[in-house]
N, C-alpha and C positions, 0 to 999 in steps of 0.2 A: 579616407575611411572614417566610419562613424567613431571607432575607438580612438583614433588620433585626435578627433575633435574633443572627445571626453577628457583626454589627458590634459589638454590645454585649458579647459574650463569645465570643471566638474559642477559648478553651481548653476549652469544654465538649464533651462527646461528641456524636457525630452524632445519637444518639437524642434527646438533649435539645434540640438545635438545630433539628431538623426537625419540622415539623408532623406529628403522628401521624394516619395515615389509619385509617379503619374497616376492620378485618380482614374479608376475604371468605371464605366457605366454600371450603376447599381442594378439595372434591369437585367443585365447579362450575368449577374452573380447570384441573385437570390430568387427563391420561389415565393418569398413573402413580400409584403407591401413595403416599398422603399421609404414610405412616409413614417414608418416605425423606427427609423434610424436617424441619428444626427448627421450633420455634415461630416464628410470624411476628413481625416487628418493623417494621410498616408505616411508610412515609414518603410524603408526597405529592410528586408530580412534575408540577407544572402545565405545561400547554403554553405555550410562549413566543410572543409577538407580535413578528414581525420588524420591524414598523413602529413599535414603541414605543421610547421612550428610557428606559432603566433606570438607576437609581442605582448607582454603582460601590461595591462592597463594600470596596475597598482604594484608597488614593490612587494617582493616576497616577504611574508611574515615569518618571524622566527619563534621557536618555542614548541611547536606541536610534535617534534620528533621524539621527545621524551615519553609522552603518554603512548604514542604509537609503538615505540620500542618496548615499553612495559607490556603492552597487550600481546604483540606478536612474538616477541622474544620469550615472554612467559609461556605463551601457548606452545611455542616450539619446544621449550624445555619439558613441559608437561607431556607433550606428544612423544618426545624422545624417551622419557621415562616409561611411558606406556608401551612403546615398541620394545624396549629392552625387557620389560617384565613379560610381555607376551611371547617374546622370543624364548625366554627361559621356560615358559610354560610348555611351549610346543617342541622344544629341542631337547627334552630329556633323553630322547634317542636321536638318531640322525633325522634331520628335517626333510620332509618330502616336498616335491614341487607344489603340491596342492596346499600344504601347510604354509609354504612361502606366499602363495597367492592370498591365503586367508590373513596372513600377517600384514601384507601390504594394504588390502582392502580395509581391514579393521583399523589400521593406523590412520588411514585417510579419513575414516568416519570419526575417529576420536579427535583428530586435529580440528575438524569442523566444529565439534561440540566444545572443545576446549577454548577456541577463540570466542565463541558466544558466551561461555560461562565466565571466562576471565574478564571480558568486556563488561558483563553485567556486574561482576563483583567490584570492579573499579568504579562503576557508576553508582553502586550502592553506597559507597563511602561518603560522598558529599551529601547525598540525600539523607542519610542517617544523621549526619552532623548538622542538618538543617540548612545547608547551603544550596544555592541555585546552580543548575548545570548548564545554563544558557552560555552560548559562545559569543554573544553580543549583548550589549546593554539594551534593555527594553524599558523605555520611559513609561511613566504612568499616562493616563488618558486625559489629564487635566490641562495640559499645555496646548498651545495653538498648533494648527496645521497650516502649511503654506502651499502645498502641492495637491494635485488631484489624483485620486485613485479610482480605478475601475474595478468593479466586482463582476467577475465573469462566471456565468453558469452554463457550461457546455451541457446540452441535454440531447439525449438520444432515446426516444420513446419513454420518457419519464412521465410520472404523474404530475400534471400541471398544478393540481391542488396542493401537493406537498411542496413543490418548488415555490409556488406563490405564497404559501404559508411562511416558508423560510425567509423570503425576501421581505414580506410584510413585517415580520418580527425584527429583522435587521434594520429596516427603515425606521421602525418605531424607536429602537434603541439609539440609532445615530441621531435622530431628531431630538431625543431627550438629552443627549450629550451636546447638542448645538453644533454638530459636525456633519450633518447630512449634506450640506452644500458641497462638501469636498469629495463626495462619492457618487458615482453613477453606476447603474446596474445594466449589464448586457446579457441577454439570454441568447446564446449561440446554439442554434438548433441544427442537428444533423438527422432529425426524424425523417423517415421515408414515408411516402404515400400522400397523395393530395388531400384525401379526406381527413386523415389524422393530423396532417400538417395544418389544415385550416382550422380544425378545432383547437389545436395548440395555439395557433396565432391569435384566434379570437379570445382565448383565455388570458394570454399575456397582454393583449391590448387592453382588456378590462383591468388587469393589474396596473398597467401603466397609467390608465385614467384615474384609478383609485388613489395612487400614490403621487399624482401630479401635484406639484407645489411642495412636496417633501423630498422625494428622491427621484431623479430622472431614471426611467426604465426604458430600455431599448430592446428590440427583438429583430432577429433575422434568421431565416432558414435557408441554408445553402442548397443550390440545385444539385451539386455533386459533393458528396462527403469525402473528398480526396484527402488522404493522409489521416483519416479518422480524427481522434481527439487532438493530436498534435497539429494536424492540418487545420482543424477548426480554430485553435488558438492562433496559429500563424496567420490565418485569414484576418482575424481581428487586429492583430498587431500591424499588419501591412495596410489596413484600411483606416483604423481609428486610433492606433497606439500613440500617435504624435501628440495627442491632447492630454496624455496621462503620464505622470512621473512613474507610477507603479500600478500593478494590477494584482488582484487576489483571485485565485482559481478555487471555485467550489466544485465538489462532486455532486452527483445526483442525490446523495443521501447525507451530505455534510451540512453542518450548521456552525456559524461563528457569531459570537456576541459582538455588539457594537464596541464595547470596551476593548476587546481583543483586536478588532480591526483598527481602531484608532491608535492603540499602542504599537502595532506593527508598522503603521504608516509613519508614526513619529520616529520609530527606530530607524527606518530607512532614510528619513530626512536627517537624522543625527549622524549617520555614518554613510557618507557618499560612496565608500568603497564596497558597501554591501550590495550584492546582486540578488540574493534570495534569502529569505528567512522561513524555515520550515517549522511549523508548530507540531505538537504531538497530540493528535486528536484522541479524545476519550470515546470509547464505544458506548453507545446508549440506545435506548428504544427497543431492545430485543424483547420478543414475546415467546419465541420458541425455545425449547431446551438447548438446542445448539447455540443460539444467540446468547442465551444466559451463560453458557459455558465459555464462549469466546469473549464475552464482555468481562467476565470475572478474570480470565487469564490475562487479557490485555491490560485491564485497569489495575490488577494487583502486581503482576510480574513486569508489565510494560515500562513503568517509570524508571526502574533501575536499568533496564536494557537501553532505553532511550538516552538516559544520562551517560551510560557507557559509550554509546555511539558518539555523543557530543564530546566526551572526554578525549577520545583519540582522533575524531574527525576534525575537530576545531573548525576553522573557516573553510575547510574543503570537505564539507559534509555531503549529505545526499538529499534527494528530493523525491517525494512520494506522490507527486502529481496533483495534489489538492491541499486545501487548508494551508496555503503558503502564500507569501507576498513576494513579488518579483519586480525588479527594476526594469521598466520597459526598454529603455535604451540599451541596457546591458544584454537583455534577452535578444533584442533585435539584432544587435551587432555581433553576438557571440554564439547563439544557440540555434541557428537555422539548420534543420535536419535534411540531409539529402536522402534520396532513396538508395538503398543498398543494391548492388548489382545482383542479378539473378532473380529467380522466382521464389515465392514463399515456399517454405516457412523461413528460410534464412535470408532471402532477398526481399526486395520491395520496401514499403514504408516501415519505419522503425516503430514497433508496437510498444515496447516499454520505453517510451521516449523520455520519461522523467529522469531516470538514471543518467541517460546520455546528455540531456540538457544541463544537469548539474555539473557533469564532468566538463562540458564545454565552457560554462561560466567560470568554473575554477581555473581552467586552462588559460583563460584570458586575464586572470588575476582578480576577478570579482569574488568577494566573500560569499560562500554558501554556508549559511549558519543554521543551527538548530536552537530552538527556544522551548525546551520542555516545560519551563515554569509557567508559560502563558496559559491561563485558564480561559474557558469559553470557546474551546475548539472541540467539535464533536463530529462523529460519523456513526454509521450503523454497519451491520454485517449481513451477508446473505442469510435468509431464514432457514435453509436446509442444507444438508450435506450435498445433495444433487446440485444445487445452485453454487455451492462453494467449489465443487469439482469443475463445473463449467468455467467459472471465473479463473480457477487455478490453471486450467488447461491453456487459457489465453495468456496468462502471466508466464507460464513456463516457456511458451514459444517466444515471447518477447525477451525473456531473460537469456535464453539460449542463443537468441539472435545476436546478443552482445559478444559472443565468442569470436565473431568475425572482426570485432573492433579492438579487442584487447591488445593485439600485437601491432596495431598501427603506430607509426612513429610519432604522431602528434598527440597521442593520448598520454596524459601525465601519469606519474606513478600512483597517486591516490585514486585517479580515475580507473586505472587498471584494477586496483584493489576493490573498489565498489562494484565494478562490472563483473569481476571474477566471483565475488561473494554472491551476487545476484544469480549467476549461473549455477554456482555450487549449491544454492538453496534447493535446486531441483535435481541436479546430478547426484547429490549425496543420497537421495532416495534410491536411485539405481545402484549406487555403491553398497548401501545397506542391504538391499535385496541380494546382491552378490555375496555379501558376508554370510547371510542366512543360508543361501543355497550351498556355498562351499562348506560352511560349517556342518550342514546336514550330511553332505557327502563324507566329510571327515569322520563324523560320528558313525556312519554306516561302515566305513572302513575300519574304524577302531573295534567294531564288533565283528569284523571279518565277514560282513554281509555283502561287500562289494570288492571286486578285484582292486588291489592297491597299485600305485604307480611305482615303477622302478626308477632308480636314478640312472644317470648316464654311465656310471661305473658298472663293470661286468660283475654280476653276482648271481648265484644259483637260487637265492631266496628273496622274496619281496620284503620291502621295508615297510612294516605297518606303522601308521601314525601312533605315537605314544604321547600322552600329556600327563602333567602333574596335577591331580585333582585339587590338592590343597592350594597350590599356587594359583590355579584357575579361579578358585573361590575368592581368594584375596584380591585378585585383579578385578573380578566381577564387582565386588563390593566397592572398591576404589572407583571404578567406572561409574557405578550408580550414584556415588557421592558427587561426582563431577556433573552428572546429568541432572540431578535433583537440586543442586546448589542454587540455581536461579529461583526456583520455587520457594526454597527456604528463605532466601533473602527477601523475596517479595512478601512472604508471610511476616517477617520481622518488621518490615516497613508498614504493613497494614495494621499490625498490632500497635505499633507506636502511634500511627495516625488515629486509630480508634481511641487510644488512651488520652491523647491530647485533645480529641474532640469530646471526651467523656461519654462515649457511646456505651449504652448499657448492653452487655452481652457481646461486646466487640471481640474479645479473645476467643470464646468458643465458636462464634460464628465464623471468624477468620480461619480457624483450624478446620472446622467442618467443611468450609468452602474449598480450601486448598486440597483437603483429602478427596472430596467428591470430584473436583476438577482433575486431579491427578489420575484417579481411576479411569475416568472417561477419556482422558488424553492418551492413556496407555492403550485403551481399546480402539480408539480412532486412529492412532498413529500408523498401525500396519495397513489400514485401509487407504490412507493417504499415500503410504509408501508404494503400494501396488498401483494406484491410479497415477501417481507422478512418474513411476517407472514406465508405465504404459505410455504416458504422454511423451517422455523423453524418447522412447523407441519410435513412436509415431512421427515425432518431429525429425528424428534422424532418417526416417524412411520417406520424408518429404510431404507429410500430410499437414495441411494448413488448418488452423482452428477457426478461421473466419472471424466475424465480429457480430455478436449477438447482443440484444438488449438484456440488461440485468434485471432479473426478477428480485424485488426488494421486500415485498410484504408477506406473501403467503408461500410457505415452503412445504405445505402439506403434500404427502405422497401416500398412496395406498400401500398396505402391507404386501399384497400380491405383487404390485408393480416394483416395490423396493426389493423384494426377494428375487424378482426376475433380473433387475439391474445388477444385483450383486451375486448372481449365480456363480460366476467364475471365482470371485473372492471366496465364497463359501466352499466351493469344490476344492480349491487349492488348500484352504485351511483344514478341511476334513481329511483330504488325502495325506497331507504331511503329518497330521495328528496320528493317523493310522500307522504310517511308517515309523514315527517316533515311538509309539507304543509297542510296535513289533520289535523295535530295536532294543529299547530300554525304557522302562517307566520313568527313570530318572531324567532321561532326555526329554520326555514329554513335559515333565515339570519345568525344566529349564526353558522350553519354548512355549509354554502355556500362554504367557501374556500376548505374544504375537498371534498364535493360532486362535486363541479365543476371540480376539478382535475380528479376524477374518471370518471365522465360522458364524459369528453373530452380526456380520456387516449389514445384511438385509434388515434385520430387526433394529439394529442401531440407527440406521438411516431413517427408518419409519418412526422410531421412538423419539429421536432428537428433533425431528421436524414438527412434532406436535407442540401445541401450546403448553408452556410450562405451568405446572400447578402451583398453588400457594406455598407448599413446603419446599419444592425445588427452587422456586424463585427466592424464598427467604434465605435458604442456605447459600445461594450464589449471588445474593444481592451485593451491589457495590454502593459506595457513597452517592453516586449519581442516581442510582435507583431509589434510594431512601430519601434523598433530598434533591429532586431534579433542579437543574439550573434554570433560572428565570427565562433565559433565552429559549431553551428547549420547550418550556411550558408555553411561552408565547407562540412559538412556531407551530406547535401542535394545535393550539387553539385557533390560530389563523387558518391552518390547513383544514381543520374541520369546517370552519365557516366557508372557505372557498370550495370545499367539496360539495356543500349544499348549493352554492351559487352556480357552479359550473355545470351542474346537472340540468340547469334551466337553459333554454335556447337564448342566444344573444339577440336582442331586439334592436333593429336599426333605429337610431334616433332621427328625428327630423333635422333637416339641414340647419346649421347655425349661421346667422347672417355674418358675412365676412368682417364687417366693421366691429362686431361684438365678439368675435370668436377668440376665446382665450385658450390656454394650453389644454385645459380639461376638455373643452369642446373639440379640439383637434384629436385628442385620444378617443373620444366617443365616436367621432367620424371614422377613425381608423378601425375601431372595434367593429363597427357596422360593416366597413369595407371588407375586413378579414372574414366576416361571417357570410358575406354575400355569395350565393350560388354561382354567380358569374365568375368567381375566382377559379372555378374548376378548369 
C-alpha cells in the first residue's frame, strides 16, 4: 500500500512513495490538444471504504480534547439552561403536547447557535491578545524550497480573462521571490461545448506562451466531466500527481499571493505529517450591495469564528475545497471518493467532497490544519441573492448527502462532528421554520382562536397553553445576547485593529457598519430560512440540483422578475402578518423581524443585487477595500489586459523551424492549433 511506504520513509518524493499507475493514451481522455500537457507521472488513487478501519500513518496527537470539551460541554450546559428556562416559561400550567414540540425544536435551534457562539468566543481570546490561531507553524517566505508544487485551477465555464489575470499575477510574484521554478500551473477544464472549449483552450495557450520561461502553464479539457470537481482533481492526481509533493487548489474566483503560496509550501516541507493546510480567504472585489454586506460580515466576524474552529479542531480540522495546500501522496492514498449507492440526490458522486476528503485524510493520521494568520488568500462572493440561493441549493444537497456517511464504522469521531455540523447548517433552517409555525399555533391557541389539544388523561375541559410573559421576555433577551455576541466580538476586534492602524474614523465606521449589516442580516435571514427549508424538502423528495456554472460578475435582476421569484415568500409573510394582527398586535411586534423580511423579499433581492453607492460602500468598507492587497491589484490589472487581448481572434503563426524551436515557439504553435477550425 502507498501508506505503508510512507511510514517507512517519509522523506522520499511523491513519485517514489506512490504506486505508479499505467499511463493511459491522452487522446482518449481529453478534448484538448495533448501537446498542452507535460509527460504523465501517474499515481494510483484507490477508492476508500467508509466502513473500513484503516491504520494511522502517524501517531495520534494528544491535547486537542481539552478545547473540544470546552466548546461542546459549554454549549451543552448553555443549552440545558435554555431548555430549563423555556420549560419554566411554558409550564406555568400543565404543558400541552404542542408546547412540548415547541420546547424540543427551540432547544435544538439554540444548541446550534450556542456551539457557534461559544466557538467564536474562544477564538476571540487569542486574537484579542495578539496571538496567532494557526494549528501548524507557518515559516516565512525567505527560506529555500526543495520540492515542487502544482497550482490547480479547476474551471467550469469561467471567464478566461479573470483566470489568466490571476495566474499572471501569481507568476509575477513567484518570479520576484525567486521561487517560480518550484511551481507549475494546471488549468483543469470541465467546460462543455466544442466552440466554447476551443476559445478557452486558445486563451490558455496564449497565457502559457506569455509566461513561458517564468512559470510552466498546462491545460487540459476532459471529454467527460465525471465526478464534477472532485473527479477533475482525481484525474489530475492519477495522471500527473507523481511529479509534485504538494498541490494548491484555486477556485474560479480565488486569488493567492506568491508569499502565501511559498509559506504554505515551506510549512508542508517542515512538517511531513501535515496532509492539508487550509487558509481563511478574505472576501474581496464586491460591487453589489449584497457582496458588500457579505464581505463586511465575513471579514469582521469571520476571524474570530475561524480562530474558534482552529481552537477545537486542531490537526483534525476541515477543508473548504480551495485556497488550501494538500500533500499529493497523502491525498492519493487516503482520499479517493467512491460513488455512493443509489440515485441522486443522496446517491451518486459525492458533491460536497471537501468535508469528506478532510475526514479521510484525518482518518489516516494526516494532519488537517487551519492557518487563519496567513495573509494573501482571497475569494469573492456571488453578486446577487438569486445566485447565492442557486449555489446554496447545491451545497445543501451535498451536505445532506453526508448523512449517509455519519454512521459508517470507519468514520472517526471528529469526522462525524464535521459532517453532522455541515448537514445541520441546512437542517436547522427547517427546524427554525418549525419553531415559528408551532409558535404561531400556540399563540392562536392562547387567544382561544384554535381548538386546543387534549392530553391523554380523561378531562371534560381543554388545557389551554399558558405562558409566563415576564419569564418569556427574560429568556428572549438572553437568547438575543447569545445570538448577537459574535457580532459584538467582531466589532471589538475591528475597533482594536483600526486603532492600532491609526485609521481616522475607524470607531464610528465600525459601529455604523455592524449596525447596517445586522439590520440587513435580520431581514435576509427569514428569506434564506424559507429557501433552505424548501431545499431540504426537495432533497428529501428526491430532487437533484444538478451542476450549473456559477455567475460571478453581474447579479442584476429586474424588480418585476424579483417580485415574481419571491411571490411565495411575500404571500406567506403577508398572510402570517394578518393572522398575527388579528390575534394580537403584540404578537405582530414579536414576529415583525421575520415577517418584514419575507414581505420585502422581492424588493430586497432587487435592491441588494444593484451596484453599491458611495455611501453604502463607505459604511461597509473593510480594510481590504480601503487598501487593496498588491496581489489583488495585479490580478485585476492583468485581467483587464487579458480581457482586451482575448477579444481579438488568435492568429496562427508561421511554422517555426524545428532546429530553432524553443519553448515559446511550441506554445505559439499550440495556440494556433487550439484556434484551428479543424479542431471542431
